[in-house]
C-alpha positions in Angstrom: 27.9 45.8 -32.3 25.8 43.0 -30.9 22.6 42.6 -28.9 21.9 40.3 -26.0 18.3 38.8 -25.9 16.1 37.6 -23.1 14.0 34.4 -23.3 10.5 35.0 -24.6 8.3 36.6 -21.9 4.8 35.3 -21.5 2.1 37.4 -19.8 0.2 36.8 -16.6 -3.5 37.1 -17.0 -5.3 39.4 -14.5 -8.8 40.8 -14.1 -12.2 39.3 -14.1 -12.7 39.7 -17.8 -16.0 41.5 -17.4 -14.8 44.9 -16.1 -11.0 44.5 -16.6 -9.0 42.1 -18.7 -5.2 42.4 -18.6 -2.2 40.6 -20.2 0.5 41.7 -17.7 4.3 41.7 -18.3 6.5 42.2 -15.2 10.1 42.8 -16.4 11.4 43.4 -12.9 10.1 40.0 -11.8 12.0 38.5 -14.8 15.2 39.8 -13.4 15.6 42.5 -16.1 16.5 45.2 -13.6 18.5 47.2 -16.1 15.4 47.7 -18.2 13.9 51.2 -17.9 10.6 49.5 -18.7 9.5 48.0 -15.4 6.2 46.5 -16.5 3.5 46.8 -19.1 -0.1 45.7 -19.4 -2.2 45.2 -22.5 -5.6 46.0 -21.0 -9.3 46.2 -21.9 -11.5 48.0 -19.4 -15.2 48.4 -19.4 -15.9 49.9 -16.0 -14.1 52.0 -13.4 -11.9 49.6 -11.4 -9.5 52.2 -9.9 -10.1 55.5 -8.1 -7.5 58.2 -7.5 -4.1 56.9 -6.4 -0.5 58.1 -6.0 2.6 57.4 -8.0 6.3 58.5 -7.5 9.7 57.6 -8.8 8.7 56.7 -12.4 6.4 57.6 -15.3 3.0 55.9 -15.6 2.1 55.9 -19.3 -1.1 55.0 -21.1 -1.2 54.6 -24.9 -4.7 54.1 -26.3 -4.5 51.6 -29.2 -5.6 53.0 -32.5 -8.3 50.3 -32.7 -9.8 51.1 -29.2 -13.5 51.7 -29.3 -13.4 54.3 -26.5 -11.3 57.2 -25.3 -9.2 57.7 -22.2 -9.8 60.4 -19.5 -6.8 61.2 -17.3 -7.1 63.4 -14.2 -4.3 64.4 -11.8 -3.5 66.5 -8.8 -1.7 69.1 -10.9 -5.1 70.2 -12.3 -4.9 68.4 -15.6 -8.0 66.7 -17.0 -7.1 65.2 -20.4 -9.2 63.2 -22.8 -7.3 61.4 -25.6 -8.8 59.2 -28.3 -7.6 56.1 -30.1 -3.9 56.5 -31.0 -3.3 59.1 -28.3 -1.1 59.0 -25.2 -0.9 60.4 -21.7 2.6 60.3 -20.1 2.3 60.9 -16.4 5.9 61.7 -15.2 5.2 61.2 -11.5 8.8 61.8 -10.3 8.5 63.3 -6.8 4.9 62.3 -6.6 1.3 63.1 -7.7 -2.2 61.7 -7.5 -3.9 60.6 -10.7 -7.0 58.7 -11.9 -7.6 57.2 -15.3 -11.1 56.2 -16.5 -13.2 55.8 -19.6 -14.2 59.0 -21.3 -17.0 57.1 -23.0 -18.6 54.9 -20.3 -20.7 53.0 -22.9 -17.6 51.9 -24.8 -14.6 49.7 -23.8 -11.1 51.1 -23.7 -8.2 49.1 -25.1 -4.6 50.2 -24.6 -1.2 49.7 -23.2 -0.2 50.9 -19.7 3.5 50.8 -18.8 5.8 52.1 -16.1 9.1 53.7 -17.0 11.7 54.0 -14.2 13.4 57.3 -13.6 17.0 57.3 -12.7 19.1 59.1 -10.1 17.9 62.5 -8.9 15.2 62.6 -11.6 13.1 60.6 -9.1 12.8 63.9 -7.1 12.1 66.2 -10.1 8.8 68.1 -10.2 6.0 66.0 -11.6 4.7 66.8 -15.1 2.0 65.3 -17.4 2.1 65.2 -21.2 -0.9 64.3 -23.5 -1.0 64.0 -27.3 -3.7 63.1 -29.7 -3.0 60.7 -32.6 -3.0 63.5 -35.2 0.1 65.0 -33.6 2.2 61.9 -34.0 4.4 61.5 -37.0 4.1 58.4 -39.2 6.8 56.8 -41.3 5.7 54.7 -44.3 8.1 52.3 -45.9 8.1 49.9 -48.8 6.1 46.7 -48.8 3.4 48.0 -46.4 5.6 48.8 -43.4 4.3 51.6 -41.2 5.7 53.2 -38.0 3.8 55.5 -35.7 6.4 57.4 -33.7 4.5 57.8 -30.4 7.6 58.8 -28.3 11.1 59.3 -29.5 12.3 59.1 -33.1 12.5 56.8 -36.2 14.2 57.5 -39.5 14.5 61.2 -38.9 10.9 61.7 -37.7 10.5 62.9 -34.1 7.5 62.8 -31.7 6.7 66.1 -30.0 6.4 64.3 -26.7 9.7 64.7 -24.9 9.9 63.1 -21.4 12.6 63.9 -18.9 14.7 60.9 -19.9 15.0 59.6 -23.5 12.5 56.9 -24.5 11.1 55.4 -27.7 7.6 54.0 -28.2 7.1 52.9 -31.8 3.8 51.3 -33.0 4.8 49.0 -35.9 2.8 47.6 -38.8 5.5 45.3 -40.1 4.3 44.7 -43.7 7.1 42.7 -45.2 9.5 43.7 -42.5 11.4 46.6 -41.1 14.6 47.4 -39.2 15.2 48.9 -35.7 18.5 50.4 -34.8 19.2 50.3 -31.1 21.9 52.6 -29.8 24.6 51.9 -27.3 23.2 52.2 -23.8 19.6 51.4 -24.8 17.5 48.6 -23.5 14.6 47.6 -25.7 11.5 45.4 -25.6 9.4 44.2 -28.5 5.8 43.2 -27.8 4.1 41.1 -30.5 0.5 42.4 -30.6 -0.3 40.4 -33.6 2.1 37.8 -34.7 4.1 35.7 -34.4 7.0 38.2 -34.9 10.5 37.1 -35.8 13.5 39.1 -34.5 16.5 38.7 -36.8 20.0 39.7 -35.7 23.2 38.6 -37.3 21.4 35.8 -39.1 19.8 34.3 -36.0 16.0 34.2 -35.9 14.2 34.5 -32.5 10.5 34.1 -32.6 8.0 35.9 -30.4 4.6 34.3 -30.4 1.6 36.5 -30.6 0.8 38.1 -27.3 4.4 37.6 -25.9 7.4 39.8 -25.7 11.2 39.7 -25.8 13.8 42.2 -24.3 17.3 42.9 -25.5 20.2 45.2 -24.6 23.2 46.5 -26.4 23.7 48.2 -29.7 22.9 46.9 -33.1 20.2 46.4 -35.8 17.4 44.0 -35.4 15.0 43.2 -38.3 11.3 42.4 -37.5 9.3 40.2 -39.8 5.9 38.5 -39.6 4.3 36.3 -42.2 1.1 38.0 -43.5 2.1 41.3 -41.8 2.1 41.5 -38.0 1.8 44.3 -35.5 4.3 45.0 -32.7 5.4 47.7 -30.3 9.0 48.6 -29.6 9.7 50.3 -26.3 13.2 51.4 -25.4 15.1 53.7 -23.1 18.5 54.0 -21.4 19.7 51.1 -19.4 19.3 51.6 -15.7 22.2 50.9 -13.4 20.3 51.8 -10.2 19.0 49.3 -7.6 15.2 49.0 -8.1 12.9 48.8 -5.1 9.2 48.8 -5.7 6.5 49.2 -3.0 3.0 49.5 -4.3 2.7 52.7 -6.4 6.3 53.8 -5.7 9.5 52.8 -7.5 12.7 54.0 -5.8 16.4 53.0 -5.3 16.3 52.0 -1.6 14.0 51.6 1.4 14.8 55.1 2.6 13.4 56.6 -0.6 10.4 54.4 -0.4 9.7 55.6 3.2 10.2 59.2 2.1 7.6 58.7 -0.6 5.1 57.1 1.7 5.6 59.9 4.2 5.1 62.6 1.5 2.0 60.9 0.3 0.4 60.7 3.8 1.4 64.4 4.5 -0.4 65.5 1.4 2.7 66.6 -0.5 1.6 64.7 -3.6 -1.5 66.8 -3.9 -5.2 66.0 -3.6 -7.6 64.5 -6.1 -11.1 63.8 -5.1 -13.1 61.0 -6.8 -15.5 62.2 -9.5 -18.8 63.1 -7.9 -17.2 63.6 -4.4 -18.0 66.8 -2.6 
């Protein structure tokens, strides 16, 4: 079993730094079309930069980092109004389409987290939308030797399983590396490691590949990779099934072809993705 690795992926910097600061990773633009992870943003927000907006064809996910000062509020056209604190997650499985809005639950505090888009494959793009929310205390934690610690936010690790079960298998593991730990990637999975605090070394079959702090690396195939970081680093591992579909993105919609994009646009304009008024609107 072997793994094939991408080159290190460096972020693009977005936002004005005052209201919104983003380190953005676009895997689709990197040519990694088989990755179920289309993009992810490490963000800090202090205001309300985005109002209600639609999504379709994928899942829009926000994971609130455990060290975030503030909490997340997530509203949607299905009638949900979730608030999750540090270490919590909201998984918006948009599928056939919905409206949502995410904002600070505590306006006086900044919110720090990871937002990422997970592509849906085949006919799952037209499944009914669904939203899942979990607080940190519902997530299992694995503790290993030498200070290693894994928060199983989505998916499984060493026999521990998160209660969050999206339509298609996915893993989001929040890793405190300690003196190092191993990740086993299954056949058919496509994974990405984001070095939150590093650098982080990926070791596979004796070859060391370094990810500098704030950068990422993707890999596909089956095999074991060891993660190590001098002084104990922090990383995220995100993985799902490789995607064989053509990927076409148009604004808030991710589909397989232009016909599906046009259908999503039409459904949105006809109100089939529901309605969500801005807070304070009458």
